[in-house]
N, C-alpha and C positions, 0 to 999 in steps of 0.2 A: 100606500104605503107598503113596498113590500115585506115578506117576511121573514124572521132569522134563518131560515134553510138557503134562501135565495142568496142572502149575504156570505154564507157559511161555504154555500156554494163556487160564490165568485170568488171567496177567499183561497180556495181548493185550486182554482182554475187560475188562479195567479201564483200561486206558488208553482203549477206544472209549466206555465207558459216561461215564468222565471229560470228555474231548473234548465229547463229545453234550450234555452236561449244561451245559456253559460256554453251547454254541451258544447251546441252548434261552435259557438267561438272554437271552444277547445280542439273542436277537431279539424276546421279549419285550419288552426295555427299548426298543426299534430301533418296535418297533408302538407302544407306549404313547406313543413320543415323536411319531410321526407324527398319531395321533390328538390329542394334545395341541395340537401346531402346527397341525393343521389346521384348528382349530376358532377362531374367532373372528380378530381384526389378529396381526399379527406383531409377537412382543416379549413386554413382560411384560402385555400384556394378554387374550391367550387361557389362558382357563381352563377345567378339569372340573368340575363339583361331584364332589365323593368319591362320593356317593350312585350317581352313574350309572357309576362303575367297577365292575367283577367283582372277587368277591374276590383273586385272580389278580394283576389292575391293581391292586388298593390296596395288596399287598406291593412288587409292582415301583415304584410312585411312593416308597413309603417307601426301596426301597433308591435310589433314583436323589435321593430329597433329602437323603439319609446322603450323598452322592457330590457334593450340591450342583448339582445341576442344575435341579431341581424344586424350588419352597417351596410348602410346604400351608401355607398360611392361611384360618380362615374355614370349614374342610371345602369348600376348596376346593384344584386341584392350579393351579399356574401355574409354566411353562416358564420357565427364566431363560436368556434367548438369547447375554447374552454369556459364558454357559459352555460353550456348545455346541460349540465348534469345539474348544476345549482337551477335553473330555470324549470325544468322538470320535476325536481324537491318541490318547489314554489308551488308548482300549477297542483302537485298532487292532494298536497297538504291542503290547498284550499278546494278543492274538488269537493275532498272528505269530509271538510269542516261546512264547506256550501249544503253540501247533501244530508250532512245531521244536522242543522240548520231547518233546513227543510222538511226534513222527516220529525222532527219537532214539532216546528208550527203544523205541518198537516195535522200530527195528535193532537196539539191542544185545538186544534179546527172540530175535530173529530168528536172530543170529548165534552165540549161546550154544544155540540149538535146533540150528544145522547143525553146530555146531561140535563136539557131542558124538553 
């Protein structure tokens, strides 16, 4: 039976991997939005054909379409500029609360290690 130290390390690694996964998702979304907003006119007129996006970017575009930031019509992605500020505020709140929760969990695991 493995010791408690191994379990604690596994918990800390799991917390770190979850944080990295979320940060990668946020970064991927940020890059796609920058790419889409950099094309054409600001607002509803800027779009990118789906065939120009990589598979990863298409998955991200679908995720952003579900979140209400993008519209995918006629095999093109359109940025919904009116939704961006609300989306950004929600993501910042999610990132901060998730980071705080991860910090609290890491502190609890560290305290359990030091206590025993």
